[in-house]
Each structure stands twice: as structure tokens, then as C-alpha cells.
C-alpha positions in Angstrom: 4.0 8.3 22.2 7.8 8.6 22.9 10.0 8.3 19.8 13.8 8.7 20.2 13.2 10.1 23.9 10.9 12.8 22.8 7.0 12.8 23.5 5.4 13.6 20.6 1.6 12.6 21.9 0.7 12.6 25.5 -3.2 12.2 25.3 -5.8 9.5 25.6 -6.1 7.3 22.7 -9.2 8.7 20.9 -7.4 11.8 20.6 -4.0 10.5 19.4 -6.0 8.6 16.6 -7.8 11.5 15.8 -4.4 13.2 15.2 -3.5 11.2 12.7 -6.8 11.5 10.8 -6.3 8.3 8.7 -9.4 5.5 8.2 -8.8 1.9 7.3 -11.1 0.7 4.7 -11.6 -3.0 3.9 -13.2 -4.3 0.9 -13.4 -7.4 -1.6 -12.9 -6.6 -5.4 -11.1 -8.4 -8.3 -9.8 -5.2 -9.8 -7.1 -3.9 -7.7 -5.6 -1.5 -10.0 -9.0 0.0 -10.4 -9.3 0.1 -6.2 -6.1 1.7 -6.0 -6.8 4.1 -8.7 -9.7 5.5 -6.9 -8.1 5.6 -3.4 -5.6 7.9 -5.0 -7.5 11.0 -4.6 -8.6 10.2 -1.2 -5.1 10.3 0.3 -4.0 7.0 0.0 -1.3 6.2 2.4 -1.2 2.3 2.2 -2.8 -0.5 -0.2 -2.2 -4.1 1.0 -3.7 -7.3 -0.3 -4.5 -10.0 2.3 -4.1 -13.7 1.2 -7.6 -13.9 0.7 -7.7 -11.4 -1.9 -9.3 -8.7 0.3 -7.8 -5.1 -0.1 -6.9 -3.1 3.3 -6.3 0.5 2.4 -5.4 3.4 4.7 -6.7 6.8 3.3 -7.4 10.4 4.8 -10.8 10.7 3.2 -12.7 7.3 3.5 -16.1 8.7 2.4 -14.6 10.0 -1.1 -13.2 6.6 -1.9 -16.4 5.0 -1.4 -17.6 7.7 -4.0 -15.0 7.4 -6.2 -15.4 3.6 -6.2 -19.0 3.8 -7.2 -18.2 6.8 -9.6 -16.1 4.3 -11.1 -18.2 1.4 -11.4 -15.8 -0.4 -9.6 -17.5 -3.9 -8.5 -16.7 -4.6 -4.6 -18.0 -5.9 -1.7 -17.9 -6.5 2.1 -17.0 -2.8 2.8 -15.7 -2.0 6.4 -14.5 1.3 7.7 -12.8 1.5 10.6 -10.3 4.5 12.5 -6.3 3.9 12.6 -5.0 1.7 14.9 -2.8 2.3 17.7 0.5 0.9 15.6 -0.7 3.1 12.8 -0.8 6.0 14.8 2.5 5.3 16.1 4.5 5.1 12.9 2.4 8.3 11.2 3.6 10.6 14.4 6.9 9.1 14.3 7.6 9.0 10.4 6.6 12.7 10.9 8.5 13.8 13.7 11.4 12.5 12.3 11.2 13.1 8.6 11.2 10.0 7.5 10.3 9.2 3.9 7.0 7.2 3.6 5.1 9.1 6.1 1.5 8.4 5.3 0.3 11.4 3.1 -3.1 11.8 4.7 -2.1 12.0 8.0 -2.5 15.3 9.8 -0.2 15.4 12.5 -1.0 19.0 14.0 -2.4 19.6 16.9 -4.8 22.3 15.9 -8.5 21.9 16.5 -7.3 18.8 19.2 -8.4 19.2 22.4 -5.9 19.7 24.9 
């Protein structure tokens, strides 16, 4: 990953994605406000709603999000959880490196604990 001529990450894809530490959660739910409220404590970085009504969230802690959805009684279905995409990792790394406002709050951009 290179940003403005500076190498930010030089590793294989799985390692770069682990550095970002975000998970993509998608689900169907009628109450978008309840979904967002449950996602905030889980390190919500982004929340979008697709034209079909599905919610797509980037969070630091997907497990906590699911526990909070259930604990709050939010009616949801079709839950999927996946790692961040390369594009999301690039945006998180470059936003963190340049100090751009809006960097995902759950992104851990440190290299601590990541094999070299």
C-alpha cells in the first residue's frame, strides 16, 4: 500500500487486512436506528443501507455487535460477517497515515503483534 509516494504496508493481503482490524457485517432489519445504536459500542466505522434495505456496517468488534443486536431485541435476519476488503484496508491505512478526518474509528493501524 503506497500513499503519496510513501510505502505504508508491504506485506501479503491477509496481513494487511489484519492490520486494519475491521469486519464487514451485513444484515436485513427494518429499524435502522436500532441497528446503528447497537453498532456504536462495537466500534462503528461506517453504516450504509443498500437499495434493498440491507444494512452494511464496518465495525471493529463484530461479535459485540451481534450480542448487542440480540440483547436490545433488534429484529434482524440474513446476517453475514466478513473481513474488510482491500479497498477498505487501503482507505483506513491512508486516512490514518495522512491524518485525514473520517478514518475508521475501529482501525488499528499499528504493526504491533503483526508478523513482519
